[in-house]
C-alpha positions in Angstrom: 117.3 160.2 -29.6 118.3 162.2 -26.6 117.8 165.9 -26.4 121.1 167.7 -27.1 120.0 171.5 -27.0 119.2 173.4 -23.8 116.3 175.3 -25.5 112.8 174.1 -25.8 112.2 172.7 -29.5 108.7 173.4 -31.0 107.6 171.8 -34.3 105.0 173.9 -36.2 102.8 171.8 -38.3 100.4 173.8 -40.6 99.3 173.9 -44.1 97.1 177.0 -43.9 98.5 179.4 -46.5 96.4 182.5 -45.2 97.7 182.2 -41.6 101.2 180.9 -42.4 102.9 184.4 -42.7 101.3 185.7 -39.6 102.0 182.7 -37.4 105.8 182.4 -38.6 106.3 186.1 -37.9 104.7 185.8 -34.6 107.0 182.8 -33.5 110.2 184.8 -34.7 109.5 187.4 -32.1 109.6 184.8 -29.2 112.9 184.4 -27.3 115.3 182.6 -29.6 117.7 181.8 -26.6 114.9 179.5 -25.2 112.9 178.3 -28.1 113.9 176.7 -31.2 111.3 176.7 -33.9 111.0 174.1 -36.7 108.5 174.6 -39.5 107.2 171.7 -41.5 104.6 172.4 -44.2 104.5 168.8 -45.6 103.0 166.4 -42.9 105.0 163.4 -44.5 108.3 165.3 -44.1 107.3 166.2 -40.4 106.8 162.4 -39.9 110.3 161.5 -41.1 111.8 164.4 -39.1 110.1 163.2 -35.8 111.6 159.7 -36.2 115.2 161.1 -35.8 114.8 164.4 -33.8 113.7 165.2 -30.2 110.8 167.7 -30.0 109.3 169.1 -26.8 106.1 170.5 -28.2 103.9 170.2 -31.3 102.2 173.3 -32.3 99.4 172.2 -34.7 97.4 174.6 -37.0 95.6 172.0 -39.3 92.1 171.2 -40.5 91.4 168.0 -38.5 88.2 167.5 -40.5 90.6 166.4 -43.2 91.1 162.8 -43.1 94.5 162.9 -44.7 95.8 165.2 -41.9 94.5 163.1 -39.1 96.0 159.9 -40.7 99.5 161.5 -40.5 98.9 162.7 -36.9 98.0 159.2 -35.9 101.3 158.0 -37.3 103.2 160.8 -35.4 101.5 159.8 -32.1 102.4 156.2 -32.8 106.1 157.0 -32.6 105.8 159.9 -30.1 102.8 159.0 -27.9 103.6 161.4 -25.0 104.5 164.5 -26.8 102.9 167.6 -25.8 100.5 169.0 -28.5 98.9 172.4 -28.8 96.0 172.6 -31.3 95.5 176.2 -32.6 91.7 176.8 -33.1 89.1 179.4 -33.1 86.0 179.7 -31.2 83.9 178.6 -34.0 85.9 175.5 -34.8 84.4 173.0 -32.3 85.4 170.0 -34.5 89.0 170.7 -33.9 88.6 170.1 -30.2 86.5 166.9 -30.8 89.1 165.4 -33.3 92.1 166.3 -31.1 90.5 164.4 -28.3 90.5 161.2 -30.6 94.2 161.6 -31.5 95.9 162.1 -28.2 95.3 162.7 -24.4 98.4 164.8 -23.9 97.0 168.0 -25.5 95.7 171.5 -25.0 94.0 174.0 -27.3 94.8 177.6 -27.9 91.7 179.3 -28.9 92.0 182.4 -31.0 89.7 185.1 -32.4 88.5 184.0 -35.9 91.4 184.8 -38.1 89.1 185.4 -41.0 88.0 188.6 -39.3 91.6 189.8 -39.2 93.3 188.3 -42.1 96.4 190.5 -41.9 96.4 191.1 -38.1 98.5 189.6 -35.3 96.8 186.4 -34.0 98.3 186.6 -30.4 101.2 188.3 -28.7 104.6 186.6 -28.5 104.6 186.8 -24.7 101.3 185.2 -24.3 102.3 182.3 -26.5 105.6 181.9 -24.6 103.7 181.8 -21.2 101.1 179.4 -22.6 103.8 176.9 -23.6 105.8 177.4 -20.5 102.8 176.7 -18.4 101.9 173.5 -20.3 105.4 172.1 -19.9 105.5 172.9 -16.3 102.1 171.1 -15.8 103.5 168.0 -17.7 106.6 168.0 -15.7 104.6 168.3 -12.3 102.5 165.5 -13.5 105.4 163.2 -14.4 107.0 164.1 -10.9 103.7 163.3 -9.1 103.4 160.0 -11.0 107.1 159.0 -10.2 106.4 159.9 -6.6 103.3 157.7 -6.3 105.2 154.9 -8.1 108.2 155.2 -5.7 105.9 155.2 -2.6 104.0 152.2 -3.9 107.3 150.3 -4.7 108.8 151.2 -1.2 105.5 150.0 0.6 105.6 146.7 -1.5 109.3 146.1 -0.8 109.2 146.8 2.9 106.0 144.8 3.4 107.3 141.7 1.5 111.0 141.7 2.6 112.1 139.3 5.2 114.3 142.0 6.8 113.1 143.7 9.9 112.6 147.3 9.0 111.9 150.2 11.4 112.2 154.1 11.4 113.2 155.9 14.5 113.0 159.7 14.8 115.7 161.8 16.5 113.9 161.5 19.8 114.2 157.8 19.8 110.5 157.2 18.9 109.3 154.5 16.5 107.5 156.1 13.6 107.4 153.0 11.3 107.5 149.0 11.6 107.3 146.9 8.7 105.2 143.6 8.5 108.4 141.5 9.1 109.0 143.2 12.4 105.4 142.8 13.7 105.5 139.1 12.7 109.0 138.7 14.5 107.8 140.4 17.7 104.1 139.1 17.4 102.7 142.7 17.9 100.2 144.8 16.4 101.4 148.0 14.8 99.8 150.1 17.5 101.5 148.1 20.4 104.9 148.1 18.5 105.1 151.8 18.0 104.6 152.4 21.8 107.8 150.3 22.5 111.2 151.7 23.1 113.9 150.3 20.8 116.0 149.0 24.0 113.1 146.8 25.3 113.9 143.8 23.1 117.6 143.8 23.2 119.4 141.1 25.3 120.5 142.5 28.5 124.1 141.4 28.0 124.2 143.3 24.7 122.2 146.4 25.9 125.1 148.5 27.1 127.1 148.1 23.9 124.1 148.8 21.8 123.2 151.9 23.8 126.9 153.2 23.4 126.8 152.7 19.6 123.5 154.1 19.2 124.1 157.4 21.3 127.5 157.9 19.4 125.8 157.6 16.1 122.9 160.0 17.2 125.3 162.7 18.5 127.4 162.5 15.4 124.3 162.1 13.0 125.8 159.3 11.3 124.7 155.6 10.3 126.1 152.5 12.1 126.1 148.6 12.0 126.0 146.4 14.8 125.2 142.7 15.9 123.1 141.8 18.9 120.5 139.4 20.2 116.9 140.4 19.8 113.9 138.8 21.7 111.2 137.2 19.5 107.4 136.7 20.2 108.3 133.4 22.0 110.8 135.0 24.2 113.8 133.3 22.5 116.6 135.4 21.2 117.9 135.5 17.7 121.3 137.0 16.6 120.6 140.0 14.1 122.7 142.4 12.0 121.2 145.8 12.4 122.3 148.4 9.8 121.1 152.0 10.4 121.0 154.7 7.7 120.6 158.4 8.4 117.1 160.2 7.6 116.8 163.8 6.8 113.7 165.9 6.8 112.5 167.9 3.7 114.4 171.0 5.1 117.7 168.9 5.1 117.8 168.5 8.9 118.8 165.2 10.7 115.5 163.1 11.3 116.6 159.8 12.8 117.4 156.5 11.4 116.1 153.8 8.8 117.1 150.5 10.3 117.4 147.2 8.5 117.6 144.0 10.6 118.7 140.7 9.4 118.4 137.4 11.3 121.9 136.1 11.0 121.7 133.2 13.7 121.9 130.4 11.2 124.4 132.2 9.2 126.6 132.6 12.3 126.4 128.9 13.1 127.5 128.0 9.5 130.3 130.7 9.9 131.5 129.0 12.9 131.6 125.6 11.0 133.2 127.4 8.1 135.9 128.9 10.3 136.5 125.6 12.0 136.9 123.9 8.5 138.9 126.7 7.3 141.3 126.3 10.2 141.4 122.6 9.5 142.0 123.2 5.8 144.6 125.8 6.6 146.5 123.4 8.9 146.3 120.6 6.3 147.7 123.0 3.6 150.5 124.1 5.9 151.2 120.4 6.8 150.9 119.4 3.1 153.3 122.3 2.1 155.9 121.1 4.7 155.5 117.5 3.4 156.0 118.4 -0.1 158.8 121.0 0.5 161.4 118.4 0.2 162.1 115.2 -1.8 164.4 113.7 0.9 162.4 110.9 2.5 164.0 111.2 6.0 163.0 115.0 6.1 159.5 114.2 4.8 158.8 111.7 7.6 160.3 113.9 10.4 158.2 116.9 9.1 155.0 115.0 9.0 155.5 113.4 12.6 156.4 116.9 14.2 153.4 118.7 12.4 150.9 115.9 13.5 152.3 116.2 17.1 151.8 120.0 17.2 148.3 119.8 15.8 146.7 117.3 18.2 149.2 117.7 21.2 149.9 114.0 21.0 152.2 112.4 23.4 154.0 110.3 20.7 153.7 110.3 17.0 155.6 107.5 15.1 155.9 106.6 11.4 156.7 103.1 10.7 157.3 101.3 7.5 156.0 97.7 6.9 158.7 95.3 5.5 158.3 91.8 4.5 160.9 89.1 5.2 160.8 85.2 4.9 161.0 83.2 8.1 163.9 80.8 8.3 162.0 78.1 10.0 158.8 77.8 8.1 159.7 79.7 4.9 156.5 82.0 5.3 156.3 85.6 4.6 156.7 87.7 7.7 155.9 91.4 8.2 157.6 93.6 10.6 157.3 97.4 11.5 160.4 99.3 11.1 160.5 102.6 13.1 161.6 105.4 10.8 160.8 108.4 13.1 159.2 109.0 16.6 158.4 112.5 18.0 157.2 113.0 21.7 156.2 116.0 23.6 158.7 118.1 25.4 157.7 116.5 28.6 158.9 113.1 27.3 162.5 112.1 26.1 162.8 112.9 22.4 163.6 110.0 20.2 164.9 110.8 16.7 165.7 107.5 15.2 165.7 108.1 11.5 166.2 105.1 9.3 166.8 103.0 12.3 166.5 99.2 11.6 164.7 98.7 14.9 161.9 96.1 14.8 158.8 96.7 16.9 157.6 93.4 18.2 154.1 94.8 18.6 151.7 91.9 17.8 148.6 94.1 18.1 149.7 96.3 15.2 150.6 93.5 12.9 147.6 91.4 13.8 145.3 94.2 12.2 147.3 94.2 8.8 144.2 93.2 6.7 142.1 96.0 8.1 144.9 98.5 7.5 145.4 97.2 4.0 141.9 98.0 3.3 142.3 101.6 4.3 140.6 101.3 7.8 141.7 103.4 10.7 142.1 101.5 14.0 141.7 102.8 17.5 143.1 100.8 20.5 142.1 101.1 24.2 144.1 99.6 27.0 141.8 99.1 30.0 143.2 97.2 32.9 145.6 95.4 30.5 142.5 94.4 28.4 143.2 95.7 24.9 140.0 96.5 22.7 140.0 97.9 19.2 137.5 99.9 17.2 137.7 100.0 13.4 136.9 103.4 12.0 135.3 103.0 8.4 135.6 105.5 5.6 132.3 107.2 6.6 133.7 108.0 10.0 130.3 107.0 11.4 131.5 104.5 14.1 134.0 106.4 16.4 135.5 104.9 19.6 132.9 105.4 22.4 135.8 105.5 25.0 139.0 107.3 25.1 141.8 105.7 23.2 145.5 105.0 23.9 146.5 104.4 20.2 145.5 105.3 16.9 146.7 103.7 13.7 146.3 105.5 10.3 147.5 103.5 7.1 149.9 105.1 4.7 149.6 103.9 1.1 152.3 104.3 -1.6 152.3 102.9 -5.1 148.7 101.5 -4.5 149.8 99.2 -1.5 150.1 99.5 2.2 153.4 101.1 2.7 153.5 101.8 6.5 151.6 103.2 9.5 151.1 106.6 11.2 150.7 105.9 14.8 149.5 108.4 17.5 150.0 107.3 21.1 148.3 108.6 24.2 149.6 106.4 27.0 149.2 108.8 29.9 146.0 110.7 29.0 143.9 108.7 26.5 142.1 110.8 24.0 138.5 111.0 22.7 138.9 111.5 19.1 136.8 114.0 17.1 135.7 113.5 13.5 137.7 116.5 12.2 140.9 115.1 13.7 140.6 111.8 12.2 139.8 113.3 8.9 142.8 115.5 9.2 145.1 112.5 10.0 143.6 110.5 7.1 144.3 113.4 4.6 147.9 113.8 6.2 148.4 110.1 5.6 147.3 110.5 2.0 149.7 113.5 1.5 152.5 111.6 3.1 151.9 108.6 0.7 152.0 110.9 -2.4 155.1 112.5 -0.9 156.8 109.1 -0.4 156.0 108.1 -3.9 157.3 111.3 -5.3 160.5 111.0 -3.3 161.0 107.5 -4.6 160.3 108.5 -8.2 162.6 111.5 -7.7 165.4 109.1 -6.7 164.8 107.0 -9.8 164.6 110.2 -12.0 167.7 111.7 -10.5 169.6 108.5 -11.6 168.0 108.5 -15.0 168.8 112.2 -15.4 172.5 111.6 -14.4 172.7 109.1 -17.2 170.9 111.3 -19.6 173.1 114.3 -18.7 176.2 112.3 -19.2 174.8 111.1 -22.6 174.0 114.6 -23.6 177.6 115.9 -23.3 179.6 112.8 -24.3 180.4 111.7 -27.8 179.0 108.2 -28.5 182.0 107.1 -30.7 184.9 108.4 -28.7 183.5 108.6 -25.2 185.1 112.0 -24.7 183.1 115.4 -24.5 181.1 116.3 -27.5 180.9 119.8 -29.2 178.0 120.9 -26.8 180.1 120.1 -23.6 183.0 122.0 -25.4 180.9 125.1 -26.0 179.6 125.2 -22.5 183.0 124.6 -20.8 184.8 127.2 -23.0 182.3 129.9 -22.1 182.5 129.0 -18.4 186.3 128.8 -18.3 186.5 132.2 -20.3 184.3 133.9 -17.6 186.5 132.5 -14.8 189.8 133.4 -16.4 188.3 136.9 -17.0 187.5 137.2 -13.4 190.8 135.8 -12.1 193.0 137.4 -15.0 194.6 134.0 -15.6 195.8 132.6 -19.0 193.5 130.4 -21.1 194.8 128.2 -24.0 193.1 126.4 -26.8 194.4 123.7 -29.2 192.4 122.5 -32.2 193.8 119.5 -34.1 192.7 117.5 -37.1 193.7 114.0 -38.5 195.7 114.6 -41.6 194.2 113.3 -44.9 191.3 111.5 -43.2 189.0 111.5 -46.1 191.6 109.5 -48.0 191.7 107.2 -45.0 188.1 106.6 -45.1 188.1 106.0 -48.9 191.0 103.5 -48.5 190.0 101.5 -45.4 186.1 102.1 -45.0 184.1 104.0 -42.7 184.2 101.4 -39.9 188.0 101.6 -39.8 187.7 105.4 -39.9 185.5 105.2 -36.7 188.2 103.0 -35.0 190.9 105.4 -36.0 189.0 108.4 -34.5 188.4 106.6 -31.3 192.0 105.6 -31.0 193.3 109.2 -31.6 190.7 110.4 -29.1 192.0 108.1 -26.4 195.7 108.9 -27.3 194.8 112.7 -26.8 193.1 112.0 -23.4 196.1 110.1 -22.0 198.2 113.4 -22.4 195.7 115.6 -20.6 196.1 115.0 -16.9 194.4 118.0 -14.9 190.8 117.8 -14.0 190.0 121.3 -15.3 191.4 120.5 -18.8 188.9 119.2 -21.3 189.3 117.0 -24.4 186.3 117.1 -26.9 185.5 115.9 -30.3 185.0 119.2 -32.1 183.5 117.6 -35.2 184.3 114.8 -37.7 187.9 114.1 -37.4 188.7 117.4 -35.4 189.4 117.5 -31.6 189.8 120.5 -29.3 191.4 121.0 -25.9 190.5 123.7 -23.3 193.5 124.3 -21.0 192.8 126.8 -18.1 195.6 128.5 -16.3 198.0 127.5 -19.1 200.2 130.0 -20.9 201.4 129.7 -24.6 204.5 127.8 -23.7 202.6 125.2 -21.7 200.1 124.8 -24.4 202.6 124.4 -27.1 204.5 121.7 -25.1 201.1 119.8 -24.6 200.4 120.0 -28.4 203.7 118.6 -29.4 203.3 115.8 -26.9 199.9 115.0 -28.4 201.3 115.0 -31.9 204.0 112.5 -31.0 201.5 110.3 -29.0 199.3 110.0 -32.1 202.3 109.4 -34.2 203.3 106.6 -31.8 200.0 104.8 -32.4 201.5 103.9 -35.8 198.1 103.5 -37.4 198.8 102.6 -41.2 197.7 105.2 -43.9 199.3 104.2 -47.1 197.6 106.9 -49.1 198.4 109.7 -46.8 200.2 112.7 -48.4 202.3 113.1 -45.2 203.5 109.8 -43.8 202.8 106.2 -44.0 200.9 106.4 -40.6 198.1 108.7 -39.2 199.3 112.0 -38.2 197.9 115.3 -36.6 198.0 119.0 -37.4 197.5 121.3 -34.5 196.7 124.9 -34.0 197.5 126.6 -30.5 196.2 129.9 -29.2 196.4 131.5 -25.8 195.4 134.9 -24.0 194.5 136.4 -20.8 190.7 137.3 -21.3 189.7 141.1 -21.2 186.6 142.9 -21.9 187.7 143.8 -25.4 187.9 140.1 -26.3 185.5 137.1 -26.5 186.1 133.4 -26.4 185.2 133.3 -30.0 188.2 135.3 -30.8 190.5 132.8 -29.0 188.7 129.9 -31.0 189.2 131.8 -34.2 193.0 132.1 -33.5 193.5 128.4 -32.7 191.5 127.6 -35.9 193.8 129.9 -37.9 196.8 128.1 -36.4 195.5 124.8 -37.5 194.8 126.1 -41.1 198.4 127.3 -41.2 199.7 123.9 -40.1 198.0 122.2 -42.9 199.2 124.9 -45.3 202.9 124.3 -44.1 202.7 120.5 -44.8 200.6 119.1 -41.9 201.9 117.0 -39.0 203.0 119.9 -37.0 202.1 122.5 -34.3 201.5 126.2 -35.3 201.1 129.0 -32.8 198.8 131.7 -33.9 199.0 135.2 -32.0 195.7 136.9 -31.5 197.2 140.2 -32.4 197.4 138.8 -36.0 193.7 138.6 -36.2 
């Protein structure tokens, strides 16, 4: 466990009854601010105590010729091997010194006058004991520090001599005072020759002025620095290094120069350049891909792709063409044609923006390579004195055109088949294509194919969603709005009427005695009845903003925006008569021989103290009163009565 008290803790081990009282009295006179004394008479108890406690010094007054005592001490040193031990002995106890050497190496002896001659006298003064212990602890601390220093020095020497970094130390007068083995190997010098050099001697002439400026500034301000420059090797070649300089101080705390670490970063820089170039390409591809996928409109996707490719490679013309198949009227054979979808040209050329134009391009050279394009091959064409030659670029990009090309064709695949072609033309200034450019164009074509597929799937999905959305809000039996649509429409119209402070009316109606109708005529007839009533109600409602919905079972509801209570009452009466005019027989009705409707009407101008559920509740109360009053009637319910 770690030491928690600032004082020095001393554990007294003794089992000498004659000396015990004198020793304890003596120890209690020693400065208690600095020393904490722990007394253990039983050695087994001391062993248990040491397993959990921190002790600085063991003060031992034991008979070491006793085998039991030495056995316990051996166990103590097994768990505390480096603890400082002071053995109290007398000049006539030579065996104590011999036995203590067997037990531990970290010990000393305190030789006293034979206590038997002074059985009741003081063995030693408190000040002398305190100085004795302090001296031992100081010697131990100095020894530990010396050991740590030697270890650190050996470790430093091992590190600097085995590292691949060039390390050197320079003093405040710009003289070398240390060069590691890596530096000597790099320069091909001996240590003696290297120390005589000036630090400027091996720096590339073009980098010398910059390095001198940085070094002088760091020297004047006594601060470290980091700089890249070219350093001459033993073979007179130059390597790019990264030099990091750290300030050094003397033992008096004064600035004493720099410790420098130099890493050869030549290869790293080459890799960095490749990584930077690749990052630029990846960034550009990501930007193009983002633009391609920013829209699901096929025309915008194609136009965006062509413009992005043109800007990247500064092409004279970039075209995107779709391959369409048609049957020949003469020989009834399948014929393929290229349809220009979009063409982008440099500013110096006339800009053509023919989106979705049905213009066939009679370019036999393009279509004659359909098989290779369908295999995913990129084809480069060169027109030399009207002699057209082509080069097929395989997937490994090993065989590139050995001459400048006028035309490059990149296949576009969608739905796992050849969909079209990305064409790059260089008619005026033929281009020598680089691997990175061709790879980028291939990736662009892949992303374009994915976007085309997504666009076509989106169109199909949009159509399907329209159908699903329609099914989600339409009642399958009556083909009018369902309860879900009613709730959405009511909430929306309530908010609009609240903003505009316009009247909003609601009608809820119910087929009278419908359960008796089902029991009499059957459920199929009941479904036909509900459907007929729904169509009759729909014929009365003319305005687009009005909504007729099946509210549930044989109940229907109407939402009437911008309609006051008089208009809603008129419409409700008209609906009742329209349904009555259907003359659907109902011989067991309690109201009439034909199907009839009961209707509840409510209207209000929305405000912040009301909610649309209040309006709904009022219309429902009106319907309830219509049934209570004998059915087949219209009842207006005032919201103030709620």
